[in-house]
C-alpha positions in Angstrom: 9.5 2.7 13.4 6.6 0.6 12.3 3.5 2.5 11.3 0.3 1.1 12.7 -2.9 1.9 10.8 -6.1 3.0 12.4 -5.3 6.5 13.8 -8.4 8.4 14.7 -6.9 11.9 15.5 -3.9 14.1 14.8 -2.5 17.4 15.9 -2.3 20.0 13.2 0.9 22.2 13.1 1.2 25.3 11.0 4.0 27.6 9.9 2.5 31.1 10.4 3.3 33.7 7.8 7.0 34.6 8.1 7.7 32.2 11.0 10.8 30.0 11.0 9.2 27.2 12.9 5.7 25.7 13.3 3.3 25.9 16.1 0.4 23.6 17.0 -2.9 25.1 15.9 -5.4 22.5 16.7 -6.5 18.9 16.5 -8.7 16.9 14.2 -10.6 13.8 15.2 -12.5 11.2 13.1 -16.0 10.9 14.4 -16.8 7.3 13.4 -15.5 4.4 11.3 -17.8 4.9 8.3 -16.7 5.7 4.8 -16.4 9.5 4.4 -16.8 9.9 8.2 -17.3 13.4 9.5 -14.2 14.8 11.1 -14.2 17.4 13.9 -11.5 20.1 14.0 -10.9 22.4 17.0 -8.4 25.2 17.4 -6.1 25.0 20.5 -6.6 27.7 23.1 -2.9 28.6 23.1 -3.1 29.1 19.3 -6.2 31.3 19.5 -4.6 33.5 22.0 -1.6 34.2 19.8 -1.7 37.6 18.1 -0.3 36.2 14.9 -2.8 33.3 14.7 -4.8 33.0 11.4 -7.8 30.9 10.5 -7.0 28.1 8.2 -9.3 29.5 5.5 -10.8 32.9 4.7 -14.3 31.5 4.3 -14.5 28.6 6.7 -13.0 27.3 10.0 -13.2 30.7 11.7 -10.7 31.3 14.6 -13.0 30.4 17.5 -13.4 27.9 20.3 -15.3 24.7 19.9 -15.5 21.8 17.5 -16.1 22.6 13.8 -17.3 19.5 11.9 -16.7 18.7 8.2 -19.6 17.9 5.9 -18.1 14.5 5.2 -14.5 13.3 5.1 -11.7 15.5 6.0 -12.0 19.3 6.0 -10.9 20.5 2.5 -7.9 22.4 3.7 -6.6 19.4 5.6 -7.4 17.1 2.6 -5.3 19.5 0.5 -2.3 18.6 2.7 -2.9 14.9 2.4 -1.6 12.5 -0.3 -3.5 12.1 -3.5 -3.6 9.0 -5.7 0.2 8.6 -6.1 1.0 9.3 -2.5 -1.6 6.8 -1.3 -0.3 4.2 -3.6 3.2 4.7 -2.3 2.0 4.4 1.4 0.0 1.3 0.7 3.0 -0.2 -1.1 5.4 0.8 1.8 3.1 -0.8 4.3 3.1 -4.0 2.2 -0.7 -4.0 2.0 -3.0 -5.1 -0.8 -4.9 -2.1 -2.2 -8.2 -3.5 -1.0 -6.8 -3.8 2.5 -5.3 -0.3 2.4 -8.7 1.1 1.3 -10.4 -0.5 4.3 -7.8 -0.2 7.1 -6.1 3.1 6.5 -7.9 6.2 7.8 -7.7 9.6 6.3 -5.7 10.6 9.4 -3.3 7.7 8.7 -2.5 9.3 5.3 -1.9 12.7 7.0 0.5 11.2 9.5 2.4 8.8 7.3 3.4 11.3 4.6 6.9 12.5 4.1 8.3 16.0 4.7 5.1 17.4 3.1 4.1 20.5 1.2 2.5 23.8 2.3 2.4 25.2 5.9 0.4 22.4 7.5 2.0 19.3 9.0 0.6 16.6 11.2 1.9 14.9 14.4 0.6 12.5 17.0 1.8 15.0 19.7 1.0 18.6 20.3 4.0 19.1 22.6 7.1 19.0 20.5 7.3 19.2 16.7 9.3 16.4 15.2 10.5 17.3 11.7 10.7 14.8 8.9 14.0 15.7 7.3 15.0 15.0 3.7 17.3 12.1 3.1 20.1 12.5 0.6 18.9 10.5 -2.4 19.7 10.8 -6.1 17.3 11.3 -8.9 18.2 7.8 -10.2 17.2 6.4 -6.8 14.0 8.3 -6.7 13.1 7.1 -10.2 14.0 3.5 -9.3 11.8 3.7 -6.2 8.8 5.1 -8.2 9.3 2.3 -10.8 9.3 -0.3 -8.1 6.0 1.0 -6.8 4.4 1.0 -10.3 5.6 -2.5 -11.1 4.8 -3.9 -7.6 8.2 -5.4 -7.2 10.2 -5.6 -3.9 12.0 -2.5 -3.0 15.8 -2.7 -2.3 16.7 -1.5 1.2 18.7 1.4 -0.1 15.7 2.8 -1.8 13.5 2.9 1.4 14.4 6.5 2.1 13.6 7.5 -1.5 10.2 5.9 -1.2 9.2 8.3 1.6 9.7 11.3 -0.7 6.7 12.7 -2.4 3.9 10.9 -0.6 2.3 14.3 0.4 2.2 15.7 -3.1 -1.1 15.8 -5.0 -1.7 14.1 -8.3 -1.8 10.6 -9.7 1.5 10.4 -11.5 4.9 9.3 -10.2 6.7 12.1 -8.4 8.9 12.9 -5.4 10.2 15.8 -3.3 13.9 16.5 -3.4 16.6 19.2 -3.2 19.2 20.2 -5.7 22.9 20.7 -4.8 22.2 24.2 -3.7 19.4 23.2 -1.4 16.6 24.4 -3.7 13.4 22.5 -2.9 12.1 20.7 -6.0 9.3 18.5 -7.2 10.6 15.8 -9.5 8.0 14.4 -12.0 8.8 11.1 -13.7 7.6 9.3 -16.8 5.3 6.3 -16.1 5.6 2.8 -17.4 2.0 3.2 -18.7 2.7 6.3 -20.8 1.8 6.1 -24.4 2.9 9.7 -25.1 6.0 11.5 -23.7 3.8 13.1 -20.9 6.7 14.6 -19.0 8.0 16.4 -22.0 4.5 17.5 -22.9 4.1 19.1 -19.5 7.4 20.8 -19.8 6.1 22.1 -23.2 3.0 23.4 -21.5 5.0 25.2 -18.9 7.3 26.7 -21.4 4.5 28.1 -23.6 2.7 29.4 -20.5 5.8 31.3 -19.4 6.1 32.8 -22.9 2.4 33.9 -22.7 3.0 35.9 -19.5 1.4 33.5 -17.1 2.9 33.5 -13.6 5.0 30.3 -13.4 7.6 28.6 -11.3 11.0 27.7 -12.8 11.3 24.2 -14.3 13.9 22.1 -16.0 13.6 19.1 -18.2 16.3 16.4 -17.8 17.1 13.0 -19.1 18.3 10.5 -16.4 19.2 7.0 -17.6 17.3 7.7 -20.8 14.1 8.6 -18.9 12.4 12.0 -18.7 12.4 14.0 -15.5 10.8 17.4 -15.0 12.2 19.4 -12.0 9.9 22.1 -10.8 10.9 24.7 -8.1 8.5 24.6 -5.2 6.5 27.7 -4.4 5.5 26.7 -0.9 8.9 27.0 1.0 12.2 28.7 0.9 15.6 27.2 0.1 16.4 26.2 3.7 12.8 25.0 4.6 12.7 27.4 7.5 9.6 29.2 6.2 6.5 27.7 4.6 3.6 29.3 2.7 0.1 28.2 3.5 -2.0 27.4 0.4 -5.2 25.5 -0.4 -6.8 24.1 -3.5 -9.5 25.8 -5.5 -11.8 22.8 -4.8 -11.7 23.8 -1.1 -12.2 27.5 -2.0 -15.5 26.5 -3.8 -16.5 24.3 -0.8 -16.6 21.2 -2.9 -15.2 17.7 -2.2 -13.9 15.1 -4.7 -17.4 13.8 -5.5 -18.6 17.3 -6.3 -15.6 18.4 -8.5 -17.7 18.4 -11.6 -19.6 21.4 -10.3 -16.5 23.6 -10.2 -16.4 26.6 -12.5 -13.8 29.3 -13.4 -16.6 31.9 -12.9 -17.2 30.9 -9.3 -13.5 30.9 -8.7 -13.3 34.5 -10.1 -16.1 35.4 -7.7 -14.0 34.0 -4.8 -11.0 36.1 -5.9 -13.1 39.2 -6.0 -14.2 38.5 -2.5 -10.9 37.6 -0.8 -8.0 38.8 -3.0 -6.1 42.0 -2.2 -5.9 42.8 -5.9 -9.1 41.2 -7.2 -9.0 42.7 -10.7 -5.4 41.6 -11.4 -6.1 38.1 -10.0 -9.3 37.7 -12.0 -7.5 38.7 -15.2 -4.7 36.2 -14.4 -7.3 33.4 -13.8 -9.0 34.3 -17.2 -5.6 34.0 -18.9 -5.0 30.6 -17.4 -8.5 29.4 -18.5 -7.8 30.6 -22.1 -4.4 29.0 -22.1 -5.8 25.6 -21.0 -8.3 25.8 -23.8 -5.7 26.8 -26.4 -3.1 24.1 -25.6 -5.7 21.3 -25.1 -5.1 20.9 -21.3 -8.3 19.3 -20.3 -7.0 18.2 -16.9 -7.6 21.7 -15.5 -9.8 20.5 -12.6 -10.1 22.5 -9.4 -7.3 20.7 -7.5 -5.0 21.9 -10.2 -5.5 25.5 -9.2 -4.5 26.8 -5.7 -4.3 30.0 -3.6 -1.9 31.3 -1.0 -3.6 32.6 2.2 -1.7 34.8 4.7 -4.6 35.5 7.1 -5.5 38.7 5.3 -5.8 38.0 1.5 -5.6 35.2 -1.0 -3.5 35.1 -4.1 -3.2 32.6 -6.9 -0.2 30.4 -6.6 2.0 30.1 -9.7 0.4 27.9 -12.3 1.2 24.2 -12.3 0.1 21.0 -14.1 -0.2 22.6 -17.5 0.1 19.8 -19.9 -0.5 19.5 -23.7 -2.8 16.4 -23.8 -2.9 14.7 -27.2 -6.3 13.9 -28.6 -7.9 12.7 -31.8 -11.1 14.7 -31.9 -10.9 18.4 -32.5 -13.6 19.3 -30.0 -13.0 19.0 -26.2 -14.4 19.8 -22.8 -12.5 21.4 -19.9 -12.7 19.9 -16.4 -14.3 23.0 -15.0 -17.2 25.1 -16.4 -15.9 27.8 -18.7 -19.0 29.8 -19.5 -22.7 29.7 -20.4 -22.1 26.5 -22.4 -20.6 24.7 -19.5 -17.3 22.9 -20.0 -17.2 23.3 -23.8 -13.7 24.3 -24.8 -14.3 27.2 -27.1 -13.3 30.8 -27.0 -17.0 31.8 -27.5 -17.9 30.0 -24.3 -14.9 31.6 -22.5 -16.0 35.1 -23.6 -19.6 34.5 -22.6 -19.0 35.4 -19.0 -15.9 37.5 -19.2 -17.6 40.1 -17.1 -17.3 37.8 -14.1 -13.5 38.2 -14.6 -13.7 42.0 -14.8 -13.2 42.1 -18.6 -15.3 43.6 -21.4 -15.9 41.4 -24.5 -13.4 43.5 -26.5 -10.8 43.2 -23.7 -11.3 39.4 -23.5 -10.8 39.0 -27.2 -7.6 41.1 -27.1 -6.2 38.9 -24.3 -7.0 35.8 -26.5 -5.4 37.3 -29.6 -2.2 38.1 -27.7 -2.1 34.6 -26.2 -2.7 32.9 -29.6 0.1 35.1 -31.1 2.4 34.0 -28.4 1.7 30.3 -28.8 2.2 30.6 -32.6 5.4 32.5 -32.2 7.0 30.1 -29.6 5.6 26.8 -30.8 8.5 25.4 -32.9 11.3 26.7 -30.6 9.5 25.4 -27.5 9.0 21.9 -29.1 12.7 21.8 -30.0 13.8 22.8 -26.5 11.5 20.2 -24.9 12.6 17.5 -27.3 9.2 17.0 -28.9 9.6 15.0 -32.1 8.7 16.7 -35.4 6.1 14.0 -36.0 4.4 14.6 -32.6 4.6 18.4 -33.0 2.8 18.1 -36.3 0.1 15.9 -34.8 -0.5 18.3 -32.0 -0.5 21.6 -34.0 -3.9 22.9 -34.8 -5.5 19.7 -33.6 -4.8 19.7 -29.9 -3.0 23.0 -29.7 -5.0 25.9 -31.3 -7.6 23.4 -32.6 -10.0 25.1 -35.0 -12.8 23.8 -32.8 -12.0 26.4 -30.1 -13.2 29.1 -32.4 -16.5 27.5 -33.2 -19.6 29.4 -32.1 
């Protein structure tokens, strides 16, 4: 079926908590043809009348009749279910468009509709009558990698890789990736190395995940593989079960903070902690977990900790942090660094002093915060060499990273 750009509206379907199939919950319509056009969302009456119905967000889009406009662009919770940079690049490639043409002709609703099987509990259809699933095709890791490489290089795609190209267009992020299943049916995200990598980025992310797990941060299972001499990181998905009959609704922290992409620089860990105190069922526990993640990012040099790389489940009653993801050791030359979100009273400065400066917002005393940091540093020191060996980090690179990127002395500066 040929996809025709220019869609102005779509029906929104949702898997309600515990449900085995989705129901239509509403419709979103683009207001005009301008850049960052306002979109208007309305819940369907049949949905509002269901006893199990939930609002799409705890703080916005209340479950009521009438149109609810966005400030600009898509509503954040819908944007969270749309492709990011990589998925958009794949769709433009698949439609055989020049990037400039794709940017002008494809609407935000086009991106919602053209995605693959998707992540989370929200899916999008041109009809509100019958849900048409987008099943997974049986493709190998090698096929997925070849399809991703074809997109990066801009070369024609062999017909047998067309199905592979459809996978992963709904996932966030800018790097090559795809959705797939293992032989047992476990839903996975496969992350691939890029032709532009100057460092072994996939292995460095696997290293970050390994160290985080050792430090007691809530993580999903992951596995590092080598396929045709290229790195692949397989990550168990946290948004669906093994047979895809149930989906978990989640949204990004950028949406929680009521910010859009142009405002991401204003995001802060402290404001995110305030949000958890307001809407989480175990706010103290959740704020402590967020604080640990903030400290961990500082300690391993993960400066790509922007608000789209944090997310929350929402079941209609409470929010809860999803398992941590996108935790990557990012090599750098300078000792000092800045995080992507504000850490404390000194803004984004990546130091423990800055992290401790507003520890009360996370429900911790200064002494408690320092104890958390000491335990985390001990864990990183204890597991560094064995984790580097397991993730196939060369001894030379490990030496370059140690106490420069990872546990840089600069993080302890006042």
